[in-house]
N, C-alpha and C positions, 0 to 999 in steps of 0.2 A: 774695617779693614778685615779681611778674611786671613785665615792662617797662611795660605800660600803666599800671599802679598807681604805678610809679616816675615816670613822666612826668606823670602827674596830679598827683602831689604836688609836683614840681618846678615845675610850670605855676602852682599855687596860690601857692607862694612867690614866683613871678614876678609874678603878679597884685598881690601885697601891696607888694613891694619893687622891681619892674622888673627883677629878676635874682634869682638865687639863688647860693649858694656851697657848697663842699663842706660846711662847718660848719654851715650853716642846714639843708641837706637832711639831713646825718646826724642832727642832732636831732630832724628831723621824722619820719624813717623808723626811728629807734632803731636805728642801726647805727654801728659805730666809724668814726672819721674816715678810717683807711686804707682800710676796706671800701668806704666810700662814694666815696672818691677813685677806687678801681679800678672801681667801677660807672659812675661818670661817664666815666671814660675809655673805656670800652666803649660807652656810648652815644654818645659823641663819634665814636668810630670808625665807628659805624653811621649817623652824620649825624643822629641824633636831637637832640643838644643841640650847642650851639657856645660857644665862650668868647668873651667880649668883650675889647676892648682893656685891658689892665691898667693901673690908675691908681696911680701912684707904687709903694709896696711893700705895698699892701694885698692881700687875697686875691683869688684869680682869680674873676671874676664869670661866670656862665653864664646862657643862656636856651634854652628848648625851641625848636627848629629847626621850620621848616614840616612836614618829614617827621615829626619826633616828634609835633607837634600833630595829625596826622591819625590818630594811634594811639588817640584817645580823644574822645568826643563832648561838645561844650560846648553847654549849654542855657541860654538866656537869657530872663528874664522881667521885668515891671516893673509898678510900682504905687506908691500912697501909703503903704499900710500905716499908717494913722493910729492906728487902735485895732485891734490884732491880734485876729482872731476865727477860729473854726473854719473858716470858709469860705477864710481865707488859707491855713490850714495844709493843707487838702485839695488845693487848687490847687498848692501848692509840693511837696507830696509826689507828686502826680501829674506834676508837671514834672519832678522829679528822676528818676522812673522812666524818662524818655524818654532819658537820656544818663548821662554818667560825672561831669560837673562842672555845678552849677547855680549861675549867676551871676544876682544879682538887683539891678536898678536901682531906687533909691528916690527918688522925685520930689522936687525941690527945694521948698521953702516957696513961693517965688514963682510955680514952676509950677502948684502946687496951687491958689494964690489965683487965677491967670489962667483956670485950667480950671473950678474949682467956685465961683468968686465969694467964697471965704472962705479965710483961712489954716488950715492944719492945726492940730489941737489939740497935737499932739506935734511939737516942733522937729525939723528935718531929720536932724541929727547923732544925735539920740537915736532915731529911727526906724530909721536906718541900723544903729545898734548893736544895737537889738532884733531886726531881721531878720537880722543876721549870726549871731546866737546860736540861730537856729531850726535844728533838726536837719537838715532837708533842704537848708539853704543852705550852699554851699562858701564863696561869697564875695559881699558886698554893697557896691555903690558908689552914690554920689550921682549923680544925673543932671545934664544940662546945662541951665542956664536958657536959653541962647541956641539950641541945636540939639540936639533930643532924639535925633537919629540919631548924634551925636558919639561917645558911649560905645559904640554898637553897632559903629561902624567901627573902634574900637580894639580891641574883643574879637573881632570877626569870628565870631560863634557858628555853630554847625552848625544850630541850630534856635531860633527864637523862639516863645515859648508865650505865647498870650493866654488870660486867664480867660474863662470863659463869657459873663459880662455885661460885660466890660471894653470901655469905649467907644472902641474903635479899629477904624478901617476895615481889615480884612484886606487887602483887594486894592490899596488905596491904599498901605499900608505896603510891601507887596511891590514896587508900582512904584517908590516912592521908594528901596527897597533896591537895586533893579536899576540905577537911575540912578547910584548910587554904586559900582558894580561889586561889590555884595555878593551872593552867591549862596545865602545861608542860607534855609532854608524857614520858613514861619510857619503855625503850626496854632493852632486855637482849641479849648480843652479842652471837654468836655461834662460834667465832673465838677461836681456841685451839692450844696451842703449845705442841707438844708431846715430846719435848726435855726431856731427863732424869731428868734435874735439873731446871725445870720451875715453881717450886713451893717453896716458902720460908721454909715450913716445910721440904721438901726433902733436901734442902741446909743445914739446920741446922743438920738434921740426918747425912748427909754425913760428915759434919765437926766433929760431935761427934765420928762417926765411925772412921775417918781417924786420928784424934788427941787423940783419947780416953778421950774425955771431957764428963763430965756428968753436969746436971741441967743447961743447956742452954735453 
């Protein structure tokens, strides 16, 4: 396993728990505790990771340092993902090809209601769990109800990916990112799925027509 892959795996643990330990990393990379400890010490010597202040007698906690973070590319995208379809999958697959780690922000229920005028069919925690299980996705988190840029600031990705028809003004987003001192690039993907039911709105319409349901 090369250094970039090691740092990537450590970073994923850090996203989940806020830190990682020798034990958690050894389990993930399938190496012995002693071997993982030696690897971490070497990464620490190169200033790729650093240890946090030890709490009580617990295991030492580590995080990927800024130098280590620069060894891999983090891609971020966002969406509602109310009813997963092939359009979502194609977009996520293309986004993952742009880097080493793909993080997805899943919109909160209240945010969806504010933007679309209706609450999502699938509750936010369930949508996040579904997105997390998708093959291209390394980590999925819920967005912020108050400030949509808040999770972006915390992650500080290298690249933000927008879907082809995602209703986000690219230039306005770039301007807001610069105001907060974020230098990540923003790209809009051209990938498109021409399948007849590759949009959530079309799926909902089809369900309504098939089962004669209204007010969904």
